[in-house]
N, C-alpha and C positions, 0 to 999 in steps of 0.2 A: 256477157256484155255487147252488147252490139255498138257498135263504132262508127262513128260518122265519117272519120277521116281514114282513108284508106293508109296513108302512113304508119298512122298509129296503129291501129289492127296489125301490118303487119310487123312493127315493132312489137308490142304484146305477144304476140306468134312465137318468134323468135325467139324474143325473152324466154317463154314457157320452155321451148325446146330446149333453151340453154341451161335453164335450172332442171328441167326433167331429167335431162343425160349427165349433171354433176358439171358441164364444162366452166361454170361462174366459178370454179373452186380453182381452176388451172391459168393461171397466167400467161403471158405469150413470149416470157424467158423461159418457162418450163417447160412450153412447146418445141423452143428454138432448140432446148436440151437432148429433147425425145427424139426431134427430127435426127439430128447429130449422133445419140445411141442410135439408130437403124438405120445408119448411112445414108439416109435421105439426100445427105448435102453432095454426096458427092454423084448421084444420078442425074440424068438430063430431065427438063423437067416436063417434056414431051411423053417420058418412059414411062411405063404403065406396068403397075403392082395387080397383082391377085385381093381376092377377097380375103383368103388365108394370111396373106403376109399385111394386109390392113388391119384385121383381127389382134396379131400380134403388137405391131404399133399400139394399137388401140388398148389393149392390156399392160405395154407397158409405162403407158402414159396415168393409166388410174392406179395401179398398185404402187408407181412412185406416188402418187398422192396420198394411196391410204397410210405411206410411212410419214410423211410432213402432216399427217392429222393429228390430232391426238385421239388418245382412243375412244375417250366418250362421242367422238364424232365421225368415226368411219362411216365410210357409204359400202352401197353392194356391190361393190367390183362386176360383179359377172352381170348384175341387172344394165347399169350404165354402160357397158363395154357392148351389151346385146340393141340396149337402143339407139347407141350413138350409130353402131354396125349396119341397122336395119334403114336409119334415117340417110345416111351418105351414098347407100347402095341404090336406095329408092331417089335421091336426088340429083344423082351422077351415073347411075348405071340402069336408066329405065328400060331400057331395050335389053337388057339382061344378059350382057356380055359377061358378066364377071370381072370386069378391068375395068382399074380408073387411070387418069394421068397423076403424076405424082405432085405436079404444080395443082392442079383441082384439090387435090386432099388437102397441101398445104394452105391454099387459100381459103377451102371451109373452116380447117382447124383455127386457122388464126383470124378470121372473122368472129366464130362464133365462142371462143374462148374469152376468158376474165382477163381483165387488168384496161388498162388507161387508152384510150381510143389513138392517143398520139402514138404509143408503141406499135402499137400495130399498123398504124400507117407508113412509121419507118421502115417496118420489117418488109413489108407490102414493096415498099420500094425500091428495096435494096435485092428483090427480086425481078422486079420487070427495069431496074437500070442496066446499063453499062457498065466498063470498069471505071470510066472520067466521070461518075455520079451523073448521067443524064438519063432523063426515062426514056426509055424505048415506047413508040406509040402502039407496034405489035404488041408488044408484050401487057400494054395498059388496055389494049382490045382483048385480048384472053383473059385477061383479070377479070373484066366486066361480064363476060359472056359465064364465066367460072360462078362468079361471086351473085350474079342475079339468078342460078337457080334458085337459090335459096329463096326468095318472095314468091317463086312458083312453086316448089315446094310443099308452103304454107297456102297455097291456094292462093296467092293475090299476082299472080303473073300479068293479067292485063294492065295491072294498074303500074307495075316495074319491071317490063319485061326488056329483052335487051333488044335495042338497033343499032343499025350500022351508024347514025347517026350522031352515037352516045359521046364519041370521043371527041368529035368535031364540036361537039355544044361545049363541052368542058376548057380544051385546051386548043391554043390555035395551031398548025401545024408549021409554022415558020420559025417558033420561037424556041430553045431550049429550055427546057422543063425539068429542074433541077429540085432538091426536097424540100426548100423554102417555098417555092412556089406550090407544089404539089401540097403539101401540108395546107397552105393558104387556101386552096381551091374548095378543098374536100372536109376540111374543117370551119369554112364560112357560115355565115349566119344571113340567111340559108343558105345549105350544102347544094351541091347539085341536086336537083329534081329526081333523077333514078338511084341516087346514093341517099335520100333525106332520111329513108329509116333509121340508116347505121348509126348516127348520131344520137339518134330520137332514145333508140336500144342500151345506148351507152347511158344516157340521163337518166332511164326508168330504173339502172340499178342503182343509181344512184341518189336517187329520191324514193324509192320503195320504205324508207322506214321514216322519212319526216314527216314530224308533226305539225300542221299549223290551226294552231288555236282559235280558231274564226267559222262563221256558222256561212255556209254556202246562201246563196241567196236565193235557189231554186229547190233544192229538197228539203231546203232546212236544216241540214245536219249541223251539229254543234262544232265539229272538228273535222278536220280533212288530213287524208294522208294521201301524201306522193305530191304530183304538182297541183299549184293555186293558180288563178286565171284572174285578174284583175282586168273590169273594162275600162278603158281610158278615155270612155265620154259620159258613162254614168255613177255618178259619184256612191262608193261607196261599193258599188254591183261586183261580187266575188264568185267565183263557180268552182268547183271541186272538179278533179280529173275526170270523173264520170262523165257528170254534167255537162260539161263542156262537149265533148268526145262524143257523147250524143247527139251534139246540137239543139240541148235545152236551152230556153229564153223565156222571161218572165217580166211582167210590166213594162215599162218603154225600153226596155234592154231588147235590142233585134241581134240576130246571128253575124249580120255585117259590121257591128263596131268593132273594133282594133281592141284586142286583147293584148295582156303581157303577161306573159308567163313567169310564175315565179317558183323556185325549189329550196328555197328556206323560210325562214320567219324571221320577221325583225320587229323587234318592238318600236312605238313611236320613240321612247327616247334615242334608241341608236336611228334609227330613220332622221331625225331630228340633227343629231350630231355629225351625220355622212351628210347632208344637204348644207350643214353651215361648213364643213371641211371642204366640201367641194366646191361652195361661194367664195371660199376665202382662198382658195387656189392651193391647197393642201394635198388635194388628191390628184395622182396621175391622170393623164388624159391619154386616150390612146393607146391602153398600154396591149403588145401582140397577143393573139391568141394562143400562141405557142413558142419556145424560145428558139432564135434564131440560131441554124445550125451551120459551120462552115462549108463555104461553096467546094471547096478541093477538097476530093476523096481522098481516104486517109490510108497508108499503106496496109495492107491484110497483116497480122501479129500471129505469131506463134502461143495457144493458149493452154499448150500443157504445163505450163508450171505456173498457171493459175488456177488450175484443177483440184482442188480439196483432196481427192480421193487418189492413193497412188496408184491404184488398176486402173481406175480409167486415166489417168494421165499416162501411164503409159499407153494405153490403148491412142489417145490423141493425140501423143506422139510420133505414133507410126501413120495415124489416120490424116495429120494435117498436111505435112510434106507432099504424098502422093493427093492430096487433093489439090495442091496448089500447082504442082508438075503437071500432073493431068490433064486435068479440069481449067476452062478458060477463066479468066480474072473476073469477067464481065457478072458471073451469074454468082460468086463468091466473096466479091471483095467486100460488099456493106453486109453480108452476114459476117462475115468475120469482126470486119468492125463494130458493128450490134453486139457480138458475143464480148468482144475485148471491152466495149463499155462499162458492160455487164458484170465481167471479172472486174474490173479494175473497183467499181462500185463497192461490189463483194469484198475487195480489197480494203476498201478505205471502211466502209464499216465495222472490219475486223479492229484495222488501227485503231479505230475510235472505240471500239469498246475497251481496248486493252489501256486505254488511255485513262476512260468514264470510271465513276466507282463504281462498285460492283452494288451497290444498292439502288441508284438510277437505271443501271441497266436492267436488273431483276426484278424492278417495279415493277413493271408490266406484265410480266411472268407470273411473279407470284398473286398478284390480283385475279390471273385467269386461273393461276392453280387454285387457290382458296376458292375461286366459286366453282369450281370443277367438284372440289373435295367439300364442298357443302350440298352439291345438288348429289351427290352420289350419300350424302350423311343421310340425307332428306330421303330419300330415295329407301335407302334401306331402313330409315324410323318408319316409315309410311306401311313399308312390306311388313315390317315387325308388326303391328301395329292389326294390319288386316286379319295376321294371322293369329294372333289374340283375338280379335274377336269372333273369329273364326271358331276357334278352341272353346270359346264360353257360350256361344253358340248350341254347339253342341252338347257341353255338358249339363247344358239346361235343358234340353230337349231330355236328355236321358235320364232326369232327374226329375223331369215331368211325368214320363213312363216305367213306372217301376215294373219288374218282371218277377212274378217267382223265385226263377233260375237266381236271379240279382239279391234275392231277401234270403234262399241259402244259401247263400256265397259269404253273408255279413255275421261273424265270430259273434258278434253280440246278442243278434238275434237266437242263435243256434245256441248260444248260452242259455239264457232266458226261457228257452221251448223247450229244451232240458229240466231245468229247474221244475217248470210247473209240469212236466209229465211226469217228476221223483214226487211233488209233494201230491200228484193225483192216485199214484199208486198209495204215499202213506195213507190219504185220505179213505182209499176203498179198502185197505186192510184195515184200517180201525172199523171201518163202519162193519165189516165183514165180522172182527172179532167180538164187537156189541150185539149183532144180531145172535150169535153163536151163545155169546152167556146170557142175551134174554130168552132163547131156547131153552137152556140149562133151566134155567129158572121156573120158566113153564113147565118141565118135568116134575122137579121138584114139589112146584104147588098141585100140580094134578095128582103127585102121591099122598100131599098132606089132605088132600080134599075128599082122597077115597078113604084114611084112615079116619077123617073124621066120619063120615058118612056110613064106615063101619060100626064107629064108637058111639053114634048117634043112634041106631037099630040096636042096639043092646040096651039091655037094662044095665041103669045105674051101679045097683046093689049086684050084678053077676059077678062071676067069679073074672078076678084079672087075664086069667092064664089064658082066655083066649086071646087078649091084647097084647100080653107077653110074649106069646109064643111068635106072633106077627114079625116081621122081619121089614124093615124100613128100607125100599129101596136105593141105592146111591148113587148120589146121579156121578156120570162119568165124562169128562172134559175132555171133548175131541182135540187130537195134536195138530189137526188142519186148523185152528181158527184163526190163523195170523196168515194163511195162504187167501189169493185173491176167491173173494165167491164166484159160484158159478148158477146160483139158485135166485128165483124170484123173492121177494119181501114176501110174500105169503108162505114159504120155507121154512119162517122163523118159528112158527107152530108146528113143524111137523113132529109129530113123537109125543105132542099133547093130548089128552083126553077129550072126551066132547064132553065134560063140564066148563072145565078149561077154555075150550076151544069154542062151545056156545056163550061164556060169558063174554070173550074177546069179539066175539061176530056181533055182538051188541052194536059196538060201536058206543055208549057212553063208560066213560072212564070211569065217571061219579060211581055208578053202580057196580063196579067191580070193586070197589075200593069198602063202598060198605059191607059187599059181601066177605069182603076178606075180614071185616073189623068182627065181622058177626062171628064167623070162623072164628077167630080172634080167640073170643069172648067164651065160644064154645068148649075151644080146647082149654082154656082156665077152669071152667067151671069141673072138666074132667079130669085135669090134674088136680084141682085140690082133692075131686073123690077118692082119686090114685093116692093121694098123699095119707087122708084119713085112714083108707085100708092098709098104707105101710107100716102107719103110727099103731096100729089096730093088732099087724102079726099074723092077721090072715095070709095075704101075700105069700109072704115069705115062706109059712109051716105046707101050704097046698105044695109049693114048689118042690119040698124035699121030701115030702109024701110020695112025688111023681119021682122024683129021683133026675128032676131035670136040673142038669149042671150049666147049662147057658145061661150065658149072661142077659137080661131082660133088655129090651130097648130103652135108652135112654129116655126119659120123659120129656129133658130140656130139648133136646134135638131140634125138634120144629117151633122152639121160640127162636134157635140162631136161625133159622131160616125164616120165619117169617118175619122178624123186624126187618132184616135189610130189605126184604122183599116189599114188606109197604113201605119203605122210605124211599126204594127205586119208582114202585109206582106213583105217589106222594111227587116227585119231583118230575119226573114224565111228563103228569096234569097242572 
């Protein structure tokens, strides 16, 4: 963002550095406590410390900060230490000596830390005043040298560089400057030209999240965040923070018009009530920008009994007497006063907490705790939903792409496959048995047909000895009929005579049945002739004469074979 005003650009840059290094989370009181823990209060302002000692001090500051923060808002301590250390070294040790003064480090950290500007200026005044509470101009000049290195570090040195006339333009040399005068000058509106960026940086921190439900007259944005600027000459003309700092203007408005800065939004009803109260004299006039502090310097106090931690109280009880006796009070009195007030305020808050009902004290804490718990629950639920979505997606992909290995692993499919194979084996065995039966019937039919031919070639009145002496070949059923066949369909006629084979090779089932009927009629006629000869006794006498005791072939055996054979071929057709 290109800003038109140099002081606004400087304030934005330093605010960015402050937030990037997480210094906005550490207030000035925690800084004072860190200085005392690291023994900086006992050192002279012009004493030098090396980079390793500086890194140790920064580590103690950020590790103590992480202890005070909730677990859900922890910071990256190592990253914050590295960024701030590099910024301090680049600002105050540009020549690369590896050392900087204690006062420079205190001035920088006290200026860039979080908290109210009033508390920061009070601490700075304690560092540049004597034991009587009067500002020392030489120390104030040293403070300006150190603090004005911050704009130079963000490349704004030409606008806010140090000059020897800076102190004289602020305070007259002949007058004693006390705390209230010091605060009046630095917190005035407008502040001194070389420190105009300091109050603006603090106002930026206060209005970063302020919402203004009005429209910008230049960019036509429906709402504003941060500062809002209203023209005193153009009615209803308002600019957002970005447009004002860029120097934008539209319509009859000009950059030369006087603009009023607003850091909050008030409804028209509140504005009307405020105007009525002011007109009726109900509003106080001329309120001071800060509380008035006593002019006399307070006596330093021993703060060992105000320290909540027993071990740290022991350290302080040993440190404070030595600090008071060895060091001059001009450097420590005001610091002791500030710490005493801070400890007294903590003690007062502790006493009030014992008197207030527990529900009132824990209301804000419970609300924050419930919000953190709700956020944690929502994050866990979101994580579970994402995992479930991923699992369902994988299952869908696996189901849409089946593989043979997965099919073999299915027990239902394996059972059906075994059942089908068993059924197939049964059908093959049954077919083999039927084919074997058919082959045997063909053999029997061949024997019958040979018998018919032999009888047809002989005379009907000839002696039946020839026909009686012939033996009918009995069919022999194969024992391997139930086994799995290994022959082709043409093997079912294996062993059958040429007559039957010729009959079956014609491919007309109707002719075969007619031939069988004709053969049956011929056999019937032959049997009739045989019966007549048996009744006449000629056949029996011829057998007795020849001495043959063999039993003749039963004439009804062909009938027992022809009847089922005819039925089989009739059903087959």
